[in-house]
N, C-alpha and C positions, 0 to 999 in steps of 0.2 A: 396719261400714258402717251408717249411720243409715237410718231408714226413707225419709226424703226423698231421700237419695243413691241408694238402691236403686230407688226409684220413678223417679227421673230417668234412671237407667241403663236401666231397662226401657223407658221411653218412647222414649229415643234408639235403643235396639235395634229397637223396633217400627217407628219411623220409617225407620230405615236399611233394614230388610228390605222395607218398603213401597216405598221408592225403588228398591231393586234389582229388585224384582218389576216395577215400572212400567217401568224401563229395558229389562228383558228382554222384557216384553210389547210395548213400543214397537218393539224390534228385530225381533221376529217379524212384526209388522204391517207395518212400513215395508219390511222385506226383501221382502215380497210385492209391494210397489209398485216394487221394483228401482230405488231412487234413494238416493243418499247425499249428505249436505250437511255442511258444516263452516264455522264462522265463528270466527276467532281474531284476537287482537291481534298485529300484526307484531313489535312490539318485545319484548313480554313472553311471547308464546306462550299467553296466557290463552285458554281456550276459552269462547266466549260462547254458542255453540249447536252441537249435534252430533246428527246422525241417521245411523245406519249408518256412522259415521265410521271405524270400524276393520274394516269389512267388506271383504274382498279384492275388487279391481276391476281390469279391464283398462284401462290408462292411455290407450291410443290415442296421439294426437299430443302429449299432455301429457308424453310421454317426452322430447320435444325440449327441454323446460326443463332436464332433467338433462344432455342432450347439450350445451346451451349452457353450463351450469354447469361441466362438466368441461373444455370447450374454453377458456372464459374464465379458469378457474382456472389452466390451463397458461400462458395469456397473462400472467396476473399473476405467475406464478412465473418468467417469463422464458424458458421453453422454446421458445415461439413468440411471434409478435407478430401484430397485426391485419393487417399487410401481407404476411405469409407466404403464398406461393402454393401452393395444393394443386391436384392434377390430377384431373379427372373420369375415373373408371375405368369399364370395362364393367359392373362390379357396380353402380355408381351409376346408370348408364344404364338398367339392367334393373329398377330400382325401379318400383313401381306408382304411379300418380298419387295425390295431387297432386305435381307435380314441375316443375322448370324446363325439363327436356328438352334440356339442353346435350349436345352430342355428346362422345364419349370423346376424351380428349386436351385438352379445353378446360381452361385454367387460370383459377382464381378465387381471390381473396384470402380470408382468414379472415373479414375484415370483411363482404364482400359475401355470402359463403356463409351467415353468421349471419343477415344481414338477410333473405335469401331464405327461409331455413328458418323463421324466427320469424314472418314476415308471411304468406307463401304456404303455410307448412307443407310446404315442398318436401322430399319424402322422399329425392330424389337428393342434395340438399345435405347432409342429415344423414349420409349415407354418405360423402360427400367429406370432411367434417370428421372422421368416425370413422376413416377410413383414414389421413388426414393426421396425426391426433394419436396414435392407438393402433396404427397399422400395418396394422390389419385390422378388420373388423366385430367379430370375436370378441375381439380384443385390446382394443378400445375398450369392448365390453360388460363385460369384466372390470374395466376402470377404473371404469365406471359403478357396478357392483355394489360395488366396494371403497369408492367414495365414499358410496354409500347406507348401507353399514354404519358408516362413520365418522360420518355425520350422525345415526345412530340410526333409520334407516328399516328397521325389522326385518321389515316385511311386503312388501318390494319385491325384485323380481328382474327383470333385463333380459337380453334375448337379441339385441336390435337397437337401433339409435340413433334410430329414427323412429317406433316404435309400431305398425308394421304388424302384422296379426293373428298372434299366437303364444300358445299356451296357457300358456307359462311366463313371459310378459310380464305381471307382476302388481304392483299397488301398492294403496294405500288412500287415502282422503281424509286420514287422519291423517298418513301418510308424505308426501303431497303438500304438506300444510301445513308439515311440517318442512323440506322442500326449498325451498318458497317463502320461508320465513323465512331460510334459509341463503343464498339468492341475494341477498336484500336486505341481509343482514348482512355477507356476505363479499365481495360484488362491487358495492358502491355506485357505483363509477365506470363500471360497464358496464350499469346499469339501463336505459339508453336502448334496449337491444335488446328489452325486453319491452313497450314501448309505442310502437313505430314505427307511425304511422297507416297507411302504405301504401308500396309500392315501385313504381318505374317502370323497366321493362327494355325499352328501345326503345319500341315502340308499345303494349306490354302494361303495363297498370296494374292492380295488385292491392291492394285495401284490406284492412286487418286484419279477420279474422273475429270478433274480440272486439267485440261490439256496444256495450259500455259505453264504449269509447274514442270521444270526441267527442259522447257523449250524456249520460252520467252525470257530473255535476260531480265533479272530483277523481279520476276513474278514471285509473290509471297502470300497468296491467298485467293479466294476464301471458301466458296461453296458452290456446288452445282445442284440442279434440281430438274425433275421431269415428271409430269403426268400428262395424259392425253389432252386434258382440257387447257393446260397452260403452255404446252410446247416445252422446248429445252431452255432452261433458265441458267443464269450464271452471274455470280458476284465475283469479280476478279480484281485483284490489287497488284500493283507493282511499284517498285521504288527505284529512282534514278537520281543520283547526285542529291541525296537527302530530300528529294521531292517524291511524295507518294500520291498516287492517283488511284481512284476506285472507279471501275467500269462495271456497269450493270446491263445485262442483256436479258430480255424476257420475250418468249415466244419464237425463238429461233427454230428452224425446221429440223435441225440435227445438232448433235453434240459437236461435230466438227465446225459447223457454221456459227454456232454461238461462240466458240473459241476464236474463230477468225474475226468476227465482229468485235469482240473484246480487244483483240490485238490492234485492230484499226483505230478503235477509240483511244487506246492508250498511246499509240504512236502520234496521233494528232495532238494529244495533250502534252506529251514530252517534247515534241518537235516544234510546237507552236504553230500558229496560223498567221501569216503576214497580213491577212485581210480581217483579222479578228476585231480590229478597232472599228470596222464598219458596222459590226453587228451590235445590237443593243445588249447591254449587260443583263444576264439572267439572274443575278443576285446569288444568294446561297441556297442550298438544297432545302432548308426548312422554310424558305420564303416562297417556294413554288406553290401555286394555288391548286388545291385538289379539285378534281373533276368528279361530279356526282354521276356515275354511270354504272352499268352492269359489267362485270368482268367478261372478257371475250371467252367463248367456248371453242377451242380449236380441236375438239375431239375428231371431227370428220377429216380435217386437214392432216392431223398428226397420225391418227390411227384408223382412218377410214379405208375403204376398198381402193381408193386411188393410189395409196402408198404400197409399193411393191413389198417392202419389208417393214410392216408396222411395228413400232417399238412396243415393248411390254408395258401394260398399264401398271401404275403404282410402282414403277421402278425407274431409277436413274440409269437408264439403259445406255450403253456406249455404242449405239447404233450409228454406223457411218453412212452418210449419203454424199454423193459426189458434190464437190464444191467447185463452183465456177470462179476461176481466178479473176475474171473480168468484173466480178462484184467488188474487187478491191478499188477503193476510191483513190488510193495512192500506194506506191510501193513503200512498205515500211523501211525506214532507214536504220532503226535500232541504234540510234546515235548515242551509244553509251560511251562514257569517257574512256579513252585508251583502247577502244575496240574498233576494228575496221568496219566500214559500212557495207553490209551485205546487200545483194540485189534481190534477195528472195521476197516474194510476195507473202502476205500473211498466211494464205492458204498453204503455200509450199512450206512455210516455216512450221505450221502446225502438223503437217504431214510427216515431218522428220521424226525419227525415233527420239524419245526423251533421253536426257542425260541419265546414265545409270545411277540409281540411288538405292541404298540399302533399306529395305522395308523394316518398320519397327515391329518388334515382337510383342504380341498381345496374348493374354492368357486369362484363365478363370481362376477364382480363388483369391486368397489374401495377396497383398502386395509382396513382391519379391525384388531382389536386386542381385547384380553380379551373376555368379554361376547358377544361382537358384532360378533365375529367369531362363537360362539355357536349359536347365533340367526340366522346368515346366514345359518349355517348348518341345523338348525331346519326348516327354511323356504324352503330350497332346498329339504329336506326330505319330507316335506308336499306336495311340488309341484310334486315330483316323485310319491308319494302315490296317489295323485289325478289323475295323468295321468294313473297310473296302474289300479285304480278303474274304470276310464272311459273306458279303453280298455276292462276290464272284463265285464262291463255292455253292451258294444257294441257287444261283442262276444256272450254273454249268456243272455243278458237282455230280449229279447223277450220270450225266453223259461221260464226264471225265472218269468216273469210277468204273464204268463198264468198258471203256476203251483200253485202259492199260493192259488188262489180260488179253483182250482180243488183239491188240496191237503187237504184243510180244509173240503170241502164237503165229499171227499172220507174218510177222517178220521172219520167223524161223521156217515156216512151211512154204509160203508163196514163192520165194526165190527158187527153191529146189524144184517145185512143180513147174514153174515157168521155164526153168532150164531144161527139164526133162521133155516137155512137149515139143520144143523145136527140134530136138535131136531125133525124135521118132517121125516127125512129119517132114523135115527139110531134107532135100536130096544132098545138098553140099555136106551136111553133117554125117550122112550115112556112109560116105566114102571113107572118111578118116576112121570110122569105127571098124570097117572091114579090113583096113590095112594095119591098124594098130592091134597087136596081139596082147599087150600087157593089160590095158584097161578092161577089156571084156573078161579076161581071166579073173580079175578081182571081183567081178559082179556075180550075183547068184545065178544058178542054172536057168531059172525062169527068165532072167534078164538076157542071157546069152542067146537063147533061141530067137527072140524077136529081132535081135541085132543081126542074125545070120539070114533071116528070111528076106529082108529088104534088099540084101546084096545080090540075090539071085535074079528076080525080075525087077530091074531098075524102074521101068515105066510104071509098075504097079506098086511101087514102094510107098507112095503117099496115100494109096487107096485102101490100106488095111488098117482101119481104126482099131481092130481088136488087138493088134500087136502093141499099138500105142497105149491102149488102156492097161494092158498087162504091165508095161514098163512103168506106168504111173502108179498102179496099185501095189505092185510088189514091194517097193520100199515102205509104203504105208503100213502093210500088214506085218 
């Protein structure tokens, strides 16, 4: 080996060791912040940015993306179809919120159950799909784990289909990136389920918790999640000029900040980085080396006493926490073809109202189409209104029933009594009564006498309550 070759090999080795040391140092620092991020290309799987990407994490409701994948994979294989009816079981009813709250025995199509699960993050619908496809929650969990192994998700294990808290429910940003790519690659005809803007079930309208939809240009998926132990999680995807990127954020302190972080990642990917050639290539997502560690527990940070408004446990809660724009590493350019470059920061962009979108009608019972869907929606709306009215009557019915009669009599009697009292007691009113001959003549004799007495001793006019009482009582008898 020549001197120059040896020198070159030594330099490369030194550079490689420095990179490895930097990576591990970064892992130790960022792990303390309890947040993991990953940005990859959807078609190639190339890693554009990674931070704690192979650190084990609790997926929360990101689990439902795997539930949807397994269900739709079975639809594609012909084992079931989107119109197949599944029945809500007592196990599904017993799930913690967020859920649709349908009573046991209710039937719902696979299509509607998927929409409810992916938009509202309904835990009961995840169990309905699991029992319908896998026979039971355990049976479906086994199918989920088998699918994860087939896809190369070596850090993932499932024990339930909805992501409710469980120590053994584990994944990583790396594995979630593999799953997101598989969904896009294997189920392109069913991608609609990952970017539905909202659903309407009778009077209840629920918009998607993914804040990028309707705000960030090109946003087209995929799923949000939250439990106290994991923090706020998000798998977001967006497409620009036929280039699709997938951004994954785990452990964000709020739903707003997970959206801001995802936008920042996507912007870096779409706009490129002029200094990217200085960084060592990270390879593809499946080449990232897993880390053997225990998932972080963010329960105290997310739901402890330090938080003024702790989010609800077991729920993909849309809790807002103030976002500091200074956290933006760069002002997003949103450089989409033909669009002017705005000056909004990512936080400001996410704070804007979403583009109005028509929610999709969901319903129970057999599959319907056209006017039958509208009829089912009207029937459900009427049912919910009847329940609401019944609850209102039950809570306030007794008071309301007693008040109508009393209100009517009081409205008839009180104004006359109130009008009579001032006339007997007020001096200014006594003078007109003495000068006016026609009104006193129309009153009964008992009324005329009290009217004459106050006119004789003016100073003592207001000191004779007996006359006022006669004036008040005479009309009543």
